[in-house]
N, C-alpha and C positions, 0 to 999 in steps of 0.2 A: 517527525511523526507524520503519518498520512491521515488526513481527515476524511472519513468515510461515513456512509449512511446505511443503516439496516433498513429492511423493508417496512418495519413498523415506524420508521421516521426518526428513530433515535440516532444520534451522532456518536461515533466512536473514533478514537485515535489509535492507530496501529504503528508499532515500531517496524519500519521497513526492513530492518535487519533480520526480523523473524520470518519473513515471507519466503516460502519455498516455491510455490506456484500461484499463478493467477490464471483462471480459465473461464471460458464462457460455456454454459451448459444448457440453455441460453442465458440463465442468470449468471452474474459474476461470482465465482467462488474463489476465495483466497485460502490456501492451505499454509498454516504456520508450522514452524519447527517443533512446536509443542504437540502437533497432531490435530489441533483445533482447526475447524473449517468455518469460515465466515461467508455468509451469503449477503451480498450488498447490492444497493441500487446502482452504483456507478458502473459505467461500461469498463470493460477490460482495458481498453486503450487509455481511458482517463486515469486508471490506477497506475498503469505503466508510466504515463506522463508525470504523475506526481512522484513516483519512485525515482525517475530520472532527474527531476528537479531537486529532490532531496540529495541525491548522489552528487550532483553538480555543486550544490551548496556546501556539502561536507568537503569536497575536493578543494573548492575555492578557499574555504576557511583554513584548511590544512596548509595550503600554499602560502597564505598570509602569515602563518605562524612560523613557518620554517623553511 
């Protein structure tokens, strides 16, 4: 899960597998497979970095299991 922050300061956790796009408009907007759009405080690069870390973790765990 990615830990993100809405502009009102509330924290939310997003399943990275649901992300279609991450764009700067200049605010960071995440579009999910459900069609929902999230506007968050984090910079686009930070979201991508979290996503890549998540994928590395999943890949490492899969290699350990089999």
